[in-house]
C-alpha atoms as an extended CHARMM CRD file, in Angstrom:
* protein
*
        93  EXT
         1         1  ALA       CA              0.0000000000        0.0000000000        0.0000000000  PROA      1               0.0000000000
         2         2  LEU       CA              1.2140000000        3.4980000000       -0.8320000000  PROA      2               0.0000000000
         3         3  THR       CA              0.3520000000        6.4300000000        1.4350000000  PROA      3               0.0000000000
         4         4  ASP       CA             -0.2150000000       10.0480000000        0.3730000000  PROA      4               0.0000000000
         5         5  GLN       CA              3.2610000000       10.7740000000        1.8020000000  PROA      5               0.0000000000
         6         6  GLY       CA              4.9290000000        8.2530000000       -0.5230000000  PROA      6               0.0000000000
         7         7  LEU       CA              5.4960000000        5.6160000000        2.1640000000  PROA      7               0.0000000000
         8         8  ILE       CA              5.1650000000        1.9570000000        1.2090000000  PROA      8               0.0000000000
         9         9  PHE       CA              3.6210000000       -0.5850000000        3.5780000000  PROA      9               0.0000000000
        10        10  TYR       CA              3.8210000000       -4.3010000000        2.8310000000  PROA      10              0.0000000000
        11        11  TRP       CA              2.3830000000       -7.5540000000        4.1340000000  PROA      11              0.0000000000
        12        12  GLY       CA              1.5220000000      -11.0040000000        2.8240000000  PROA      12              0.0000000000
        13        13  GLN       CA              3.2770000000      -14.1460000000        1.6350000000  PROA      13              0.0000000000
        14        14  ASN       CA              6.6450000000      -12.6100000000        0.6130000000  PROA      14              0.0000000000
        15        15  TYR       CA              7.8470000000      -15.9250000000       -0.7950000000  PROA      15              0.0000000000
        16        16  PHE       CA              9.7240000000      -14.1600000000       -3.5970000000  PROA      16              0.0000000000
        17        17  GLY       CA             11.0580000000      -11.1910000000       -1.5850000000  PROA      17              0.0000000000
        18        18  GLU       CA              8.3330000000       -8.9250000000       -2.9230000000  PROA      18              0.0000000000
        19        19  ALA       CA              8.1060000000       -7.1260000000        0.4570000000  PROA      19              0.0000000000
        20        20  GLY       CA             11.4410000000       -5.4530000000       -0.3340000000  PROA      20              0.0000000000
        21        21  ASP       CA             12.8350000000       -5.6350000000        3.1930000000  PROA      21              0.0000000000
        22        22  GLY       CA             15.7090000000       -8.0120000000        2.3870000000  PROA      22              0.0000000000
        23        23  THR       CA             13.8870000000      -11.1050000000        3.6380000000  PROA      23              0.0000000000
        24        24  ARG       CA             11.6170000000      -13.8450000000        2.3870000000  PROA      24              0.0000000000
        25        25  GLY       CA              8.7400000000      -15.2200000000        4.4470000000  PROA      25              0.0000000000
        26        26  MET       CA              5.2400000000      -14.3770000000        5.6410000000  PROA      26              0.0000000000
        27        27  LYS       CA              4.4540000000      -10.8720000000        6.9160000000  PROA      27              0.0000000000
        28        28  LEU       CA              1.2370000000      -11.0740000000        8.9310000000  PROA      28              0.0000000000
        29        29  ILE       CA              0.8260000000       -7.3660000000        9.7150000000  PROA      29              0.0000000000
        30        30  PRO       CA              1.5250000000       -4.2300000000        7.6460000000  PROA      30              0.0000000000
        31        31  ASN       CA              5.1620000000       -3.1040000000        7.8660000000  PROA      31              0.0000000000
        32        32  LEU       CA              6.6670000000        0.1830000000        6.6990000000  PROA      32              0.0000000000
        33        33  LEU       CA              9.3160000000       -0.3690000000        4.0090000000  PROA      33              0.0000000000
        34        34  ASN       CA             12.5710000000        1.0110000000        5.4190000000  PROA      34              0.0000000000
        35        35  THR       CA             14.2260000000        2.8560000000        2.5330000000  PROA      35              0.0000000000
        36        36  SER       CA             17.2230000000        4.0320000000        4.5550000000  PROA      36              0.0000000000
        37        37  GLY       CA             20.4140000000        3.0090000000        2.7580000000  PROA      37              0.0000000000
        38        38  SER       CA             18.5100000000        1.7200000000       -0.2750000000  PROA      38              0.0000000000
        39        39  VAL       CA             18.0420000000        3.1060000000       -3.7750000000  PROA      39              0.0000000000
        40        40  LEU       CA             14.6670000000        4.4420000000       -2.6010000000  PROA      40              0.0000000000
        41        41  GLU       CA             16.1970000000        6.5970000000        0.1350000000  PROA      41              0.0000000000
        42        42  GLY       CA             15.1300000000       10.2040000000       -0.3690000000  PROA      42              0.0000000000
        43        43  LYS       CA             12.8340000000        9.2830000000       -3.2660000000  PROA      43              0.0000000000
        44        44  ASN       CA              9.2310000000       10.4390000000       -3.3990000000  PROA      44              0.0000000000
        45        45  VAL       CA              7.2890000000        7.3860000000       -4.5610000000  PROA      45              0.0000000000
        46        46  THR       CA              4.1530000000        8.4140000000       -6.4530000000  PROA      46              0.0000000000
        47        47  GLN       CA              2.9440000000        5.0180000000       -7.6780000000  PROA      47              0.0000000000
        48        48  ALA       CA              3.3790000000        1.4220000000       -6.5290000000  PROA      48              0.0000000000
        49        49  LEU       CA              2.3170000000       -1.8940000000       -8.0140000000  PROA      49              0.0000000000
        50        50  ALA       CA              2.1170000000       -5.0140000000       -5.8550000000  PROA      50              0.0000000000
        51        51  CYS       CA              1.8060000000       -8.2610000000       -7.7930000000  PROA      51              0.0000000000
        52        52  TYR       CA              1.8430000000      -11.8790000000       -6.6710000000  PROA      52              0.0000000000
        53        53  THR       CA              5.5870000000      -12.3250000000       -7.3170000000  PROA      53              0.0000000000
        54        54  HSD       CA              7.0640000000       -8.8200000000       -7.4700000000  PROA      54              0.0000000000
        55        55  THR       CA              6.6180000000       -5.1510000000       -6.5970000000  PROA      55              0.0000000000
        56        56  MET       CA              7.3770000000       -2.0230000000       -8.6030000000  PROA      56              0.0000000000
        57        57  ALA       CA              7.5290000000        1.6590000000       -7.6810000000  PROA      57              0.0000000000
        58        58  LEU       CA              7.7300000000        4.9140000000       -9.6200000000  PROA      58              0.0000000000
        59        59  SER       CA              9.2940000000        8.0540000000       -8.1330000000  PROA      59              0.0000000000
        60        60  ASP       CA              8.3030000000       11.6250000000       -8.9500000000  PROA      60              0.0000000000
        61        61  ASP       CA             11.5310000000       12.0620000000      -10.9550000000  PROA      61              0.0000000000
        62        62  GLY       CA             10.5320000000        9.2210000000      -13.3080000000  PROA      62              0.0000000000
        63        63  GLU       CA             12.7820000000        6.4960000000      -11.9220000000  PROA      63              0.0000000000
        64        64  VAL       CA             11.3980000000        2.9530000000      -11.7650000000  PROA      64              0.0000000000
        65        65  PHE       CA             12.3040000000        0.4500000000       -9.0500000000  PROA      65              0.0000000000
        66        66  ALA       CA             11.4530000000       -3.2520000000       -8.7650000000  PROA      66              0.0000000000
        67        67  TRP       CA             11.9810000000       -6.2190000000       -6.4510000000  PROA      67              0.0000000000
        68        68  GLY       CA             10.7630000000       -9.7860000000       -5.9560000000  PROA      68              0.0000000000
        69        69  SER       CA             10.9070000000      -12.6210000000       -8.4850000000  PROA      69              0.0000000000
        70        70  ASN       CA             12.6430000000      -12.1660000000      -11.8290000000  PROA      70              0.0000000000
        71        71  ARG       CA             11.7430000000      -15.7080000000      -12.9070000000  PROA      71              0.0000000000
        72        72  GLY       CA              9.9720000000      -14.5260000000      -16.0680000000  PROA      72              0.0000000000
        73        73  GLY       CA             12.1400000000      -11.4450000000      -16.5690000000  PROA      73              0.0000000000
        74        74  GLN       CA              9.3640000000       -9.2280000000      -15.1940000000  PROA      74              0.0000000000
        75        75  LEU       CA             11.8120000000       -7.0450000000      -13.2600000000  PROA      75              0.0000000000
        76        76  ALA       CA             13.5690000000       -6.0440000000      -16.4990000000  PROA      76              0.0000000000
        77        77  TYR       CA             17.0160000000       -6.7080000000      -15.0250000000  PROA      77              0.0000000000
        78        78  SER       CA             19.2180000000       -7.8820000000      -17.8640000000  PROA      78              0.0000000000
        79        79  TYR       CA             22.1730000000       -8.3200000000      -15.4900000000  PROA      79              0.0000000000
        80        80  VAL       CA             20.3050000000      -10.5890000000      -13.0590000000  PROA      80              0.0000000000
        81        81  ALA       CA             19.5980000000      -14.2410000000      -13.7260000000  PROA      81              0.0000000000
        82        82  PHE       CA             15.9690000000      -14.9690000000      -14.5060000000  PROA      82              0.0000000000
        83        83  ASN       CA             15.5740000000      -17.4790000000      -11.6730000000  PROA      83              0.0000000000
        84        84  VAL       CA             16.6490000000      -15.0790000000       -8.9060000000  PROA      84              0.0000000000
        85        85  PHE       CA             14.6950000000      -13.4110000000       -6.1080000000  PROA      85              0.0000000000
        86        86  ILE       CA             15.5490000000       -9.7440000000       -5.4890000000  PROA      86              0.0000000000
        87        87  THR       CA             14.6740000000       -8.9630000000       -1.8670000000  PROA      87              0.0000000000
        88        88  ARG       CA             15.5860000000       -5.2320000000       -1.8760000000  PROA      88              0.0000000000
        89        89  PRO       CA             14.5260000000       -2.5380000000       -4.3510000000  PROA      89              0.0000000000
        90        90  LEU       CA             16.7670000000       -2.0600000000       -7.3780000000  PROA      90              0.0000000000
        91        91  ARG       CA             16.6660000000        0.7830000000       -9.9030000000  PROA      91              0.0000000000
        92        92  ILE       CA             15.6460000000       -0.2060000000      -13.4200000000  PROA      92              0.0000000000
        93        93  ASN       CA             17.8870000000        1.5470000000      -15.9400000000  PROA      93              0.0000000000
């Protein structure tokens, strides 16, 4: 969930790392995504998409970020193997 202040809260299965907190495993209650030290630090997120296997975010400066499963190439990371789980947000170039 994305708040009006650009904060991202996550919860759910998190089998693929789609929570973005560096872990995999069930999240039973909403948690605030800690962006400190990540590529999202200082970014104003204006849109977020939470799918079954991955999550994406768009910042107000037009940058796109993604995390979770890249099994089908859905994260658009050419430098990451397709069968890899990305558990922290990465910038899509």
